ZAMARGU-4260 file (C-alpha; in steps of 0.2 Angstrom, whole numbers, plus 5000, padded with zeros to 4 digits):
<rodrens>
0) 4929/4669/4813 | 4946/4665/4821 | 4951/4684/4821 | 4936/4689/4830 | 4939/4675/4843
5) 4957/4681/4845 | 4951/4699/4847 | 4938/4694/4859 | 4951/4684/4870 | 4962/4699/4870
10) 4949/4711/4876 | 4944/4699/4889 | 4962/4698/4895 | 4964/4718/4895 | 4948/4719/4905
15) 4956/4707/4917 | 4972/4716/4918 | 4963/4732/4921 | 4952/4724/4935 | 4967/4718/4943
20) 4977/4734/4942 | 4963/4746/4948 | 4962/4740/4966 | 4981/4741/4967 | 4981/4758/4960
25) 4967/4764/4971 | 4976/4757/4987 | 4992/4765/4981 | 4983/4782/4979 | 4976/4781/4996
30) 4995/4782/5003 | 4997/4798/4995 | 5000/4812/5008 | 4991/4829/5004 | 4999/4839/4991
35) 4998/4855/5002 | 5001/4860/5019 | 4999/4875/5030 | 5014/4887/5033 | 5016/4897/5050
40) 5022/4912/5041 | 5020/4925/5055 | 5020/4926/5073 | 5019/4941/5086 | 5019/4939/5106
45) 5016/4922/5114 | 5010/4909/5102 | 5011/4891/5106 | 5011/4875/5095 | 5005/4857/5099
50) 5010/4844/5086 | 4998/4831/5080 | 4999/4815/5091 | 5008/4824/5106 | 5002/4832/5122
55) 5017/4844/5123 | 5015/4863/5119 | 5031/4872/5113 | 5035/4889/5106 | 5029/4891/5088
60) 5042/4892/5076 | 5039/4902/5059 | 5040/4892/5043 | 5035/4875/5052 | 5023/4864/5041
65) 5006/4862/5048 | 4994/4848/5044 | 4979/4838/5051 | 4979/4838/5070 | 4991/4852/5073
70) 4985/4865/5086 | 4989/4883/5089 | 4986/4895/5104 | 4988/4914/5102 | 4989/4920/5119
75) 4985/4937/5127 | 4993/4951/5115 | 4999/4937/5102 | 4995/4935/5084 | 4999/4921/5072
80) 4996/4920/5052 | 4995/4905/5042 | 4995/4901/5023 | 4988/4887/5014 | 4988/4888/4995
85) 4977/4903/4990 | 4970/4906/5007 | 4977/4915/5022 | 4971/4913/5040 | 4975/4925/5054
90) 4973/4923/5073 | 4970/4937/5086 | 4973/4937/5104 | 4967/4923/5115 | 4962/4911/5101
95) 4962/4893/5100 | 4965/4885/5083 | 4968/4868/5075 | 4966/4859/5059 | 4953/4844/5060
100) 4957/4840/5042 | 4969/4847/5028 | 4971/4839/5012 | 4969/4843/4993 | 4951/4846/4993
105) 4945/4849/5012 | 4951/4863/5024 | 4942/4860/5041 | 4947/4872/5055 | 4942/4871/5073
110) 4940/4886/5083 | 4937/4885/5102 | 4938/4903/5107 | 4944/4920/5099 | 4945/4929/5083
115) 4951/4924/5067 | 4951/4932/5049 | 4951/4921/5033 | 4955/4927/5016 | 4952/4915/5002
120) 4958/4920/4984 | 4951/4905/4975 | 4940/4891/4979 | 4939/4876/4967 | 4921/4869/4963
125) 4926/4853/4973 | 4934/4861/4987 | 4927/4862/5005 | 4932/4876/5017 | 4924/4874/5034
130) 4926/4883/5052 | 4919/4873/5066 | 4915/4883/5082 | 4907/4877/5098 | 4889/4882/5093
135) 4890/4881/5073 | 4899/4876/5057 | 4902/4890/5044 | 4906/4884/5026 | 4913/4896/5014
140) 4905/4896/4997 | 4915/4909/4988 | 4931/4917/4988 | 4932/4933/4999 | 4936/4939/5016
145) 4928/4933/5032 | 4930/4935/5051 | 4923/4923/5064 | 4922/4928/5083 | 4919/4915/5096
150) 4916/4922/5113 | 4924/4915/5129 | 4909/4906/5135 | 4908/4897/5119 | 4889/4899/5116
155) 4890/4914/5103 | 4898/4915/5086 | 4899/4931/5076 | 4902/4928/5057 | 4907/4944/5046
160) 4907/4942/5028 | 4916/4958/5021 | 4915/4951/5004 | 4910/4932/4998 | 4896/4921/5004
165) 4894/4908/5017 | 4883/4897/5026 | 4880/4894/5045 | 4874/4877/5051 | 4869/4873/5068
170) 4854/4869/5079 | 4845/4862/5065 | 4844/4877/5055 | 4855/4885/5040 | 4858/4903/5037
175) 4865/4911/5022 | 4876/4925/5025 | 4880/4937/5010 | 4894/4950/5006 | 4892/4964/5017
180) 4883/4956/5032 | 4886/4951/5050 | 4878/4937/5058 | 4876/4934/5078 | 4872/4917/5083
185) 4869/4913/5100 | 4865/4897/5109 | 4871/4879/5108 | 4856/4867/5105 | 4846/4880/5096
190) 4852/4896/5087 | 4846/4913/5090 | 4851/4922/5073 | 4853/4940/5070 | 4860/4944/5052
195) 4862/4962/5049 | 4870/4974/5036 | 4890/4975/5040 | 4897/4994/5044 | 4914/4994/5037
200) 4923/5000/5054 | 4937/4990/5059 | 4948/4987/5075 | 4968/4985/5076 | 4967/4966/5071
205) 4956/4971/5055 | 4969/4984/5050 | 4982/4971/5054 | 4975/4959/5042 | 4970/4973/5028
210) 4990/4977/5028 | 4995/4959/5026 | 4983/4957/5012 | 4989/4973/5003 | 5007/4966/5006
215) 5002/4950/4996 | 4993/4959/4983 | 5008/4970/4980 | 5020/4956/4978 | 5031/4956/4963
220) 5035/4938/4965 | 5019/4933/4958 | 5025/4936/4941 | 5037/4922/4942 | 5030/4911/4955
225) 5015/4900/4955 | 5002/4909/4967 | 4999/4890/4974 | 5017/4890/4980 | 5016/4894/4998
230) 5027/4909/5005 | 5030/4918/4988 | 5025/4934/4995 | 5041/4934/5007 | 5053/4933/4992
235) 5052/4952/4988 | 5058/4960/5003 | 5072/4946/5005 | 5080/4945/4988 | 5080/4949/4970
240) 5075/4942/4952 | 5087/4940/4938 | 5086/4932/4921 | 5098/4918/4918 | 5098/4912/4900
245) 5099/4893/4905 | 5085/4893/4919 | 5075/4909/4916 | 5070/4920/4929 | 5080/4915/4945
250) 5078/4922/4963 | 5094/4926/4973 | 5091/4928/4992 | 5100/4942/5002 | 5110/4934/5014
255) 5124/4941/5026 | 5132/4924/5028 | 5149/4920/5020 | 5147/4904/5012 | 5129/4902/5014
260) 5120/4887/5006 | 5103/4880/5004 | 5097/4868/5018 | 5111/4873/5029 | 5104/4885/5041
265) 5088/4877/5050 | 5083/4860/5057 | 5075/4843/5053 | 5059/4839/5061 | 5048/4823/5059
270) 5031/4827/5052 | 5019/4813/5047 | 5015/4806/5035 | 5030/4814/5025 | 5045/4810/5038
275) 5060/4821/5039 | 5056/4838/5035 | 5067/4854/5034 | 5062/4869/5043 | 5073/4884/5039
280) 5077/4899/5050 | 5076/4913/5038 | 5059/4922/5037 | 5057/4919/5018 | 5062/4901/5021
285) 5047/4891/5015 | 5044/4892/4997 | 5063/4889/4991 | 5064/4874/5001 | 5048/4865/4997
290) 5046/4869/4979 | 5056/4872/4964 | 5076/4868/4963 | 5093/4877/4968 | 5107/4881/4956
295) 5123/4891/4957 | 5126/4905/4945 | 5143/4914/4945 | 5146/4905/4962 | 5131/4912/4970
300) 5115/4901/4975 | 5099/4905/4966 | 5082/4897/4967 | 5073/4892/4950 | 5054/4892/4955
305) 5038/4884/4950 | 5031/4893/4935 | 5015/4903/4937 | 4999/4899/4929 | 4997/4902/4910
310) 4980/4903/4902 | 4977/4889/4888 | 4992/4878/4896 | 4991/4863/4906 | 4994/4866/4924
315) 4997/4856/4938 | 4997/4864/4957 | 5013/4863/4964 | 5015/4848/4976 | 5022/4851/4993
320) 5038/4841/4997 | 5046/4840/5014 | 5064/4844/5007 | 5070/4843/4989 | 5087/4836/4993
325) 5098/4820/4989 | 5107/4811/5002 | 5124/4806/5006 | 5128/4795/5021 | 5119/4786/5033
330) 5125/4772/5044 | 5140/4768/5032 | 5145/4786/5029 | 5160/4791/5040 | 5163/4809/5042
335) 5179/4816/5051 | 5181/4827/5066 | 5164/4837/5068 | 5162/4855/5072 | 5151/4855/5089
340) 5143/4839/5085 | 5158/4826/5087 | 5164/4813/5073 | 5157/4796/5068 | 5143/4792/5058
345) 5134/4807/5051 | 5120/4812/5038 | 5124/4823/5023 | 5113/4831/5009 | 5113/4843/4995
350) 5099/4852/4986 | 5092/4845/4969 | 5096/4855/4954 | 5083/4859/4940 | 5079/4844/4930
355) 5083/4832/4943 | 5070/4820/4949 | 5065/4820/4967 | 5060/4802/4974 | 5049/4803/4991
360) 5055/4791/5005 | 5036/4790/5012 | 5024/4778/5003 | 5017/4786/4987 | 5010/4780/4970
365) 5019/4783/4954 | 5007/4796/4949 | 5012/4806/4964 | 5030/4804/4960 | 5026/4812/4943
370) 5016/4826/4950 | 5028/4832/4963 | 5042/4833/4950 | 5033/4840/4935 | 5025/4853/4945
375) 5041/4859/4953 | 5054/4859/4940 | 5057/4858/4922 | 5055/4839/4918 | 5044/4829/4908
380) 5035/4813/4911 | 5047/4803/4901 | 5062/4809/4911 | 5052/4805/4927 | 5048/4788/4922
385) 5066/4783/4915 | 5073/4790/4932 | 5059/4780/4942 | 5064/4764/4933 | 5082/4766/4934
390) 5084/4772/4952 | 5069/4766/4962 | 5064/4750/4953 | 5081/4744/4947 | 5091/4753/4961
395) 5105/4759/4948 | 5112/4775/4954 | 5129/4774/4950 | 5127/4782/4933 | 5118/4798/4940
400) 5127/4814/4941 | 5120/4828/4951 | 5124/4846/4948 | 5125/4852/4965 | 5135/4838/4973
405) 5151/4846/4967 | 5145/4864/4969 | 5155/4876/4982 | 5147/4873/5000 | 5134/4862/4991
410) 5134/4847/5003 | 5131/4850/5022 | 5133/4836/5035 | 5128/4834/5053 | 5129/4820/5066
415) 5115/4808/5068 | 5111/4814/5086 | 5110/4832/5080 | 5099/4826/5065 | 5086/4818/5076
420) 5087/4831/5090 | 5080/4845/5079 | 5096/4855/5083 | 5102/4870/5072 | 5112/4863/5058
425) 5121/4878/5055 | 5129/4878/5073 | 5132/4859/5073 | 5140/4855/5055 | 5152/4841/5052
430) 5168/4845/5042 | 5169/4834/5026 | 5182/4831/5013 | 5174/4838/4996 | 5183/4824/4986
435) 5175/4811/4996 | 5158/4818/4994 | 5160/4820/4976 | 5164/4802/4973 | 5152/4795/4987
440) 5136/4786/4981 | 5120/4796/4983 | 5105/4790/4991 | 5089/4795/4984 | 5079/4793/5000
445) 5081/4799/5018 | 5093/4791/5029 | 5086/4777/5041 | 5087/4787/5056 | 5072/4784/5068
450) 5063/4799/5076 | 5061/4802/5094 | 5049/4815/5104 | 5060/4829/5100 | 5060/4826/5082
455) 5041/4829/5081 | 5042/4845/5093 | 5056/4853/5083 | 5067/4867/5088 | 5054/4877/5099
460) 5057/4878/5117 | 5044/4875/5131 | 5029/4885/5128 | 5026/4899/5141 | 5008/4900/5137
465) 4996/4888/5133 | 4976/4887/5131 | 4966/4885/5147 | 4961/4868/5151 | 4943/4871/5148
470) 4947/4874/5130 | 4958/4859/5127 | 4943/4847/5124 | 4929/4860/5120 | 4918/4852/5108
475) 4914/4861/5091 | 4899/4858/5078 | 4905/4849/5062 | 4895/4848/5045 | 4909/4839/5036
480) 4913/4822/5045 | 4932/4825/5050 | 4945/4811/5048 | 4950/4800/5064 | 4959/4808/5077
485) 4979/4808/5074 | 4988/4793/5079 | 4999/4795/5094 | 5018/4798/5091 | 5020/4783/5103
490) 5011/4771/5091 | 5019/4780/5076 | 5037/4778/5083 | 5034/4759/5085 | 5027/4758/5066
495) 5043/4768/5061 | 5054/4756/5070 | 5047/4741/5062 | 5047/4750/5045 | 5066/4751/5046
500) 5066/4770/5051 | 5055/4775/5036 | 5038/4783/5037 | 5024/4769/5037 | 5010/4770/5024
505) 4996/4780/5027 | 4984/4765/5025 | 4996/4755/5037 | 4992/4768/5050 | 4974/4768/5048
510) 4972/4749/5052 | 4963/4747/5069 | 4973/4743/5083 | 4962/4744/5097 | 4965/4755/5112
515) 4962/4774/5113 | 4965/4777/5096 | 4948/4769/5091 | 4938/4779/5104 | 4925/4791/5096
520) 4931/4810/5096 | 4923/4818/5110 | 4927/4835/5104 | 4916/4834/5089 | 4897/4835/5088
525) 4890/4833/5070 | 4877/4846/5066 | 4859/4839/5064 | 4850/4839/5048 | 4846/4858/5045
530) 4832/4867/5037 | 4833/4885/5031 | 4831/4896/5045 | 4825/4915/5047 | 4836/4927/5058
535) 4827/4935/5073 | 4824/4953/5065 | 4818/4945/5048 | 4828/4958/5039 | 4844/4950/5037
540) 4840/4939/5022 | 4825/4949/5015 | 4831/4953/4998 | 4819/4956/4984 | 4814/4941/4974
545) 4821/4929/4988 | 4811/4916/4996 | 4807/4919/5014 | 4808/4905/5027 | 4798/4904/5043
550) 4805/4886/5048 | 4817/4894/5060 | 4803/4900/5072 | 4802/4891/5088 | 4787/4881/5094
555) 4775/4892/5103 | 4780/4907/5093 | 4769/4915/5081 | 4777/4914/5064 | 4783/4930/5058
560) 4775/4941/5045 | 4791/4942/5033 | 4786/4951/5018 | 4797/4956/5003 | 4804/4972/5010
565) 4819/4982/5003 | 4820/4993/5018 | 4836/4988/5025 | 4844/4995/5040 | 4850/5012/5037
570) 4837/5015/5022 | 4823/5027/5024 | 4807/5020/5030 | 4794/5022/5017 | 4780/5011/5026
575) 4773/5025/5037 | 4755/5021/5041 | 4758/5002/5039 | 4754/4991/5053 | 4769/4986/5063
580) 4776/4968/5060 | 4772/4955/5074 | 4791/4950/5077 | 4787/4937/5091 | 4772/4933/5102
585) 4781/4926/5118 | 4778/4936/5135 | 4794/4926/5142 | 4805/4934/5130 | 4812/4953/5135
590) 4809/4966/5124 | 4822/4970/5110 | 4837/4982/5115 | 4836/4999/5109 | 4846/4996/5093
595) 4835/4981/5088 | 4839/4971/5072 | 4858/4977/5073 | 4873/4966/5075 | 4880/4964/5092
600) 4898/4962/5087 | 4905/4956/5104 | 4893/4945/5113 | 4902/4939/5127 | 4895/4926/5140
605) 4879/4928/5132 | 4868/4913/5136 | 4851/4910/5128 | 4839/4912/5142 | 4821/4916/5138
610) 4816/4916/5157 | 4824/4931/5162 | 4813/4946/5169 | 4806/4958/5157 | 4810/4976/5159
615) 4797/4987/5168 | 4786/4997/5158 | 4782/5009/5171 | 4791/5025/5167 | 4792/5030/5185
620) 4801/5014/5192 | 4820/5013/5192 | 4827/5000/5181 | 4835/4985/5187 | 4852/4977/5183
625) 4859/4992/5176 | 4876/4999/5181 | 4879/5017/5186 | 4885/5025/5171 | 4879/5043/5176
630) 4896/5049/5171 | 4895/5042/5153 | 4887/5050/5139 | 4871/5042/5134 | 4872/5033/5118
635) 4860/5038/5104 | 4846/5026/5098 | 4854/5025/5080 | 4845/5010/5073 | 4855/5002/5061
640) 4871/5006/5069 | 4883/4995/5079 | 4881/4997/5098 | 4894/5006/5107 | 4895/4992/5120
645) 4897/4978/5110 | 4888/4966/5121 | 4870/4960/5120 | 4863/4957/5137 | 4845/4950/5137
650) 4843/4954/5155 | 4845/4973/5151 | 4829/4982/5151 | 4826/4994/5138 | 4819/5012/5141
655) 4801/5016/5146 | 4788/5013/5134 | 4774/5025/5131 | 4758/5016/5136 | 4745/5015/5123
660) 4757/5016/5108 | 4757/5002/5095 | 4771/4988/5095 | 4788/4996/5089 | 4792/4992/5071
665) 4809/4983/5072 | 4813/4993/5055 | 4820/5010/5055 | 4805/5022/5057 | 4805/5040/5058
670) 4788/5042/5065 | 4793/5030/5081 | 4794/5041/5097 | 4811/5044/5105 | 4816/5033/5119
675) 4820/5043/5135 | 4835/5039/5145 | 4837/5049/5161 | 4825/5062/5157 | 4832/5067/5141
680) 4829/5064/5122 | 4841/5055/5112 | 4843/5060/5093 | 4835/5050/5080 | 4843/5037/5070
685) 4850/5040/5053 | 4847/5058/5053 | 4859/5069/5044 | 4873/5076/5055 | 4871/5062/5069
690) 4888/5053/5070 | 4887/5035/5074 | 4888/5029/5093 | 4906/5028/5099 | 4913/5031/5082
695) 4903/5015/5075 | 4915/5003/5084 | 4908/4985/5083 | 4917/4978/5098 | 4921/4984/5116
700) 4933/4969/5121 | 4928/4973/5139 | 4930/4954/5142 | 4948/4955/5138 | 4962/4962/5149
705) 4968/4979/5144 | 4983/4974/5135 | 4973/4963/5123 | 4961/4978/5118 | 4964/4985/5102
710) 4967/5004/5099 | 4952/5011/5093 | 4959/5023/5081 | 4950/5028/5065 | 4955/5017/5050
715) 4967/5027/5038 | 4959/5032/5022 | 4966/5024/5006 | 4977/5034/4995 | 4974/5037/4976
720) 4978/5023/4964 | 4990/5034/4954 | 5000/5037/4969 | 5000/5019/4974 | 5006/5014/4956
725) 5019/5026/4957 | 5026/5019/4974 | 5025/5003/4967 | 5037/5008/4953 | 5048/5016/4965
730) 5050/5000/4976 | 5053/4990/4960 | 5067/5002/4954 | 5075/5003/4970 | 5076/4984/4972
735) 5083/4981/4955 | 5096/4994/4959 | 5100/4986/4976 | 5101/4968/4967 | 5113/4974/4955
740) 5124/4981/4967 | 5123/4965/4978 | 5127/4954/4962 | 5143/4963/4959 | 5149/4962/4977
745) 5145/4943/4979 | 5154/4939/4962 | 5169/4949/4968 | 5169/4939/4985 | 5168/4923/4975
750) 5183/4928/4965 | 5192/4932/4981 | 5189/4917/4988 | 5195/4907/4973 | 5211/4917/4974
755) 5213/4914/4993 | 5211/4895/4991 | 5224/4894/4976 | 5238/4905/4984 | 5236/4902/5003
760) 5224/4888/5008 | 5228/4890/5026 | 5214/4892/5038 | 5219/4908/5047 | 5220/4917/5030
765) 5203/4910/5025 | 5194/4915/5041 | 5201/4933/5039 | 5195/4935/5021 | 5178/4927/5027
770) 5176/4939/5041 | 5181/4954/5030 | 5167/4949/5017 | 5154/4946/5030 | 5157/4964/5036
775) 5155/4970/5018 | 5139/4961/5016 | 5133/4968/5033 | 5137/4986/5027 | 5128/4983/5012
780) 5113/4976/5020 | 5113/4991/5032 | 5114/5003/5017 | 5101/4994/5008 | 5089/4996/5024
785) 5092/5013/5026 | 5088/5017/5007 | 5072/5007/5009 | 5067/5017/5025 | 5071/5033/5017
790) 5059/5028/5003 | 5046/5022/5014 | 5047/5039/5024 | 5045/5049/5008 | 5031/5038/5002
795) 5022/5041/5019 | 5024/5060/5017 | 5017/5060/5000 | 5002/5049/5006 | 4999/5062/5020
800) 5000/5076/5008 | 4988/5067/4997 | 4975/5065/5010 | 4977/5083/5015 | 4974/5088/4997
805) 4958/5077/4997 | 4951/5085/5013 | 4945/5101/5007 | 4936/5093/4993 | 4923/5085/5004
810) 4919/5104/5010 | 4919/5118/4998 | 4930/5132/5003 | 4919/5147/5009 | 4923/5163/4999
815) 4930/5176/5008 | 4919/5190/4999 | 4903/5180/5004 | 4910/5180/5022 | 4912/5199/5022
820) 4895/5201/5014 | 4886/5191/5027 | 4876/5202/5039 | 4883/5203/5057 | 4876/5192/5070
825) 4864/5200/5083 | 4871/5201/5101
</rodrens>
């Protein structure tokens, strides 16, 4: 009996301890920042950036981490690309973009105008991926490729699903867009939906996105790096992989800077909630500075990556870190005469090596400390726990030795002024004594240097282009409630100073303080409860065996007679003799355009107006509101094809109707009389030998300036898989040869530097050696570039020859004998 009582007491005590522990743990987990960010990986033209919590637009800088509240504007002729985990987002010209929310499970994007392309390679079951536009919210339901186009007026959105599946929500209706479909949605308070099959004809932006996707798919680095590491696709062209016995496969960057070292050529920026964040100058400089570890092999720096996924082995998604370094210096660390930055108190740091534990300076839970380490380097939970207890809890750092603290060029230093002003470190380094650094105490957290406005903006200069004022606060429709608006940097700065120069906890920043921060977000309109809607033509979602909905019909309209019909656009019509469907019963709505039921790819300035006049049915009466286009060839009817002029105008009358004829069937019907235009007949749709109108271009871009219009050249046909595989092998062999050559040169240079330091440590002699070595590296780099260009030219010639060989296969060659036997043509 006594044992039972003791056991019961112990269980109650354990339950009480758990009850007391759980709220603390939950509160701590709320302070954990997201484990992923977005990387600005590519820019072209004028691309501007506005950090969250500020009102200043600066020139966008590649490798800048982006998170909730950050904004981008791609100006006329500009393009931009972002990567976030297993997804890529690309912006076309005149596109306004921002993150409403970006955390471990939610990606919520705001588009005020323009075109974006999104490729999602993996979508977890509990993950939300949503794009909010001025008149709808589009939720991605499966991995795939998606294109969203918002017109300049903000009242029409076109959603194209090349592959995948998504759902449009807006105006009280919901529409499912399947793979190979395009949906055009016009209106603000109520959507006019038109969902049609997608014709695979692209523009320059589509081809740009396809080329970038192909580049990622062909990346050899995916063999050695986790696919969740942002920026791994840039490693192939800027370095090489070599096997190192102690560390496995290591990546060695190709640099032309003598004495190059990690975390030296870039700048520091303040990005909440992480605080001080490294932004590297190199085009490949994201993955190696926010994941993995650095080590020197034979005097050359190499990056030890995060391991890729292995089937059957426990996997933790790599956790993003602002900078995986240890710190030397701060207010009490005196550095001698500086180079370009003056002397006095400075800040110094060096990269962490493999199996060394990273301790965040921002408020996190102990679980976060474990995940950010075990997912980035080869350490186990026991090592992390022991290090955390000794260094963080007990403040015992005297017995910790770091492998890179004594490495050549391992420690980099700059003044506090350069540090907080986001100035380039490589041009503002401070000279330090290596012996002092090797014996100095190491700080595991960032120095207590409070940021200023320049710290948040980064190194980008004042923006030469910014979005129009009408787009700044344009409201968008959201299905998922976004978090509160970002806290202004002015308030953040006060909290940081009160916290001793360190980032405040996330929960602390969320506490209500009154003022403008508590005002509701005027640029967000939550979507009303939605019921399944039916597109205008009733064909977009008519699939065999699929339930049909009529809830999308407006009041006052006769419900559509939507039957199960497999006659999709482009298919032959087998319903000859069937009564035509009654599409709508509304005399105030103008008749459907000639190509009814087809997507209007670029619907610009198209407002939903049902009171516009209907086109005249009198054949002899001249049509109204039609521009003089007598010099342009008349477009074929081509029901089921994209329109030559990508804009749909409800005020534009159709051709004269034949009196006495029954209403036109929206479906492709070979029995339908042709529509006359200018007294002539147009060829029937989908007839053999009739090309699609205007080469089936799905956009006209007439609302954009001429410089922003894409080149309407035909897409390049793909090459054979055998040739593609052969060219990949050629690329790999060339890279391996170049890496071996570079390795020999670098090791020889390290030996030369060591000899010079031993024999003649004077500065002029060392500078001469550095200049000579830098010239050798530049010559080697030029040689490798020429080899790469030559290989690419040969590959392009092979592709052209392959295409030329494939051309005659489509049309069998005529036999010369048959040609001779052919009777002569009568004159």
